[in-house]
C-alpha positions in Angstrom: -30.4 -6.9 -7.3 -32.3 -9.5 -9.2 -33.2 -11.4 -6.4 -30.1 -14.1 -6.9 -27.4 -13.5 -4.4 -24.3 -13.8 -6.5 -22.0 -12.6 -3.7 -22.2 -15.0 -1.0 -24.4 -18.2 -3.4 -22.3 -20.0 -5.7 -25.0 -18.9 -8.9 -22.3 -16.7 -11.2 -19.5 -17.3 -9.9 -16.5 -19.5 -11.4 -14.2 -22.2 -9.6 -11.5 -19.6 -9.3 -13.6 -17.0 -7.8 -14.8 -19.5 -5.1 -11.1 -20.6 -4.8 -9.9 -17.4 -4.0 -12.7 -16.2 -1.7 -11.5 -16.4 2.1 -12.6 -19.1 4.3 -11.8 -20.4 7.6 -8.9 -22.0 8.5 -7.2 -22.8 11.7 -7.0 -21.0 15.3 -10.5 -19.8 14.8 -11.2 -20.9 18.8 -7.9 -18.8 19.3 -9.3 -15.6 17.3 -7.8 -15.9 14.2 -11.0 -14.3 12.3 -8.6 -13.0 9.1 -10.4 -14.8 6.3 -8.3 -12.9 3.2 -8.7 -15.3 0.4 -6.6 -14.5 -2.8 -6.3 -11.5 -3.7 -3.8 -12.1 -6.5 -5.9 -14.6 -7.6 -9.2 -12.9 -7.8 -7.6 -9.9 -9.4 -6.0 -12.1 -12.6 -9.4 -13.5 -13.4 -9.8 -9.5 -15.0 -12.0 -6.5 -13.9 -15.1 -7.2 -16.4 -15.2 -11.2 -14.7 -14.0 -10.2 -10.8 -13.0 -7.8 -8.2 -12.0 -8.5 -4.4 -13.7 -6.8 -2.1 -12.4 -6.2 1.8 -15.3 -7.1 4.1 -14.7 -5.8 7.8 -17.5 -6.7 10.2 -17.8 -6.5 14.1 -20.3 -9.5 15.4 -22.1 -10.7 18.3 -24.2 -12.9 20.2 -28.0 -12.6 19.4 -28.0 -13.4 23.3 -25.5 -11.1 24.5 -25.5 -8.1 22.0 -23.2 -5.9 24.0 -20.4 -8.9 24.1 -18.4 -9.2 21.1 -18.0 -12.6 20.0 -15.6 -11.7 16.8 -14.2 -8.1 17.5 -13.6 -7.7 14.1 -13.5 -10.1 11.1 -12.0 -9.4 8.0 -13.2 -11.6 5.1 -12.0 -11.6 1.6 -14.7 -12.2 -0.9 -14.1 -12.6 -5.0 -17.4 -10.9 -5.9 -18.6 -10.8 -9.4 -17.3 -7.1 -11.3 -20.6 -6.2 -11.7 -22.0 -6.3 -7.4 -21.3 -2.9 -6.2 -19.8 -2.3 -3.0 -23.9 -1.6 -1.3 -24.8 -4.8 -2.3 -22.4 -6.9 -1.4 -22.7 -4.9 2.4 -26.5 -5.8 2.4 -26.0 -9.4 1.4 -22.9 -9.7 4.0 -25.2 -8.3 6.6 -28.6 -10.0 5.5 -26.6 -13.4 5.7 -24.6 -12.9 9.4 -27.9 -11.5 11.0 -29.2 -15.1 10.7 -26.6 -15.9 13.2 -25.0 -13.0 14.8 -25.6 -9.3 16.0 -24.0 -7.5 13.4 -22.5 -4.3 15.0 -20.3 -2.8 12.4 -19.7 -3.5 8.8 -17.5 -2.0 5.8 -16.9 -3.0 2.8 -14.3 -2.2 0.3 -14.0 -3.2 -3.1 -10.6 -3.0 -5.5 -10.1 -2.6 -8.9 -6.7 -3.1 -10.9 -7.6 -0.5 -13.8 -7.4 2.9 -12.4 -6.1 5.1 -14.7 -3.6 8.2 -12.9 -5.1 11.4 -13.8 -3.9 13.7 -15.8 -2.6 15.7 -12.7 -1.0 12.7 -11.5 0.8 12.2 -14.5 2.0 15.7 -15.1 3.6 15.4 -11.4 5.2 12.0 -12.3 6.7 13.7 -15.1 8.1 16.8 -13.1 9.4 14.8 -10.5 11.3 12.4 -12.8 12.6 15.8 -14.6 13.8 16.9 -11.0 15.4 13.5 -10.3 17.3 13.2 -13.8 18.6 16.9 -13.7 19.8 16.0 -9.6 21.3 12.6 -11.1 23.4 14.7 -14.0 24.4 17.1 -12.5 25.9 14.8 -9.5 27.9 13.2 -12.3 28.9 16.6 -13.6 30.4 17.4 -10.1 32.1 14.4 -9.9 33.7 14.9 -13.3 35.0 18.1 -12.8 36.1 17.0 -9.2 38.3 14.1 -11.2 39.6 16.6 -13.3 40.9 19.4 -11.8 41.7 16.9 -8.8 40.7 20.3 -6.4 41.2 19.4 -2.4 38.0 20.9 -0.4 38.9 23.3 2.1 36.8 24.1 4.9 37.5 27.3 7.6 37.4 26.0 11.0 35.5 27.7 14.0 39.0 29.7 15.5 39.5 31.3 12.1 42.0 28.5 10.9 41.6 26.6 7.3 41.7 23.1 7.3 42.8 21.3 4.2 41.8 17.9 3.9 44.1 15.8 1.2 43.0 12.6 1.4 46.8 11.2 0.5 48.2 13.5 3.4 47.5 14.6 6.8 44.8 17.2 7.6 46.7 20.9 7.4 45.7 23.9 9.8 46.2 26.7 8.0 46.3 30.6 9.4 44.6 32.9 7.2 47.7 34.9 6.8 49.6 31.9 5.6 47.7 31.7 2.6 47.9 35.7 1.7 50.4 36.0 -1.1 
């Protein structure tokens, strides 16, 4: 780090990044500590400008470190693209330690430009081909059924055949009656 806080300070941040970062809303006294911000607004700035990072942290009072004041705070930060997860983790903990005992912190940053691996591309192509074969086979089967107007015949458990013709009622036929 160059000594300037670009994560929690305003240097190097444009107004959209500040707007996309989560800010306290209503319900703090009720325990609503999820400050997610605007994911899409941050991501739309472009991967070379900013990335969205979700900070999850648990905070306790400095007087009572074993009683969590905030069991889990979720804070969405729109950080500079050059800021890594480790740097954001350090700056968030440094900032929060002035007010609380930080018992847990996890930072996960999301980048939009994640190209598929060659293995993933091969799997996508194979499953797409399989889906295409299933679709074409189903269409072919339906076309053959309409062309030949076959009547599905099923054996029942007592040895009789059940013929289901949609235009007539089901007919029970004995095996002997079908032999010529």
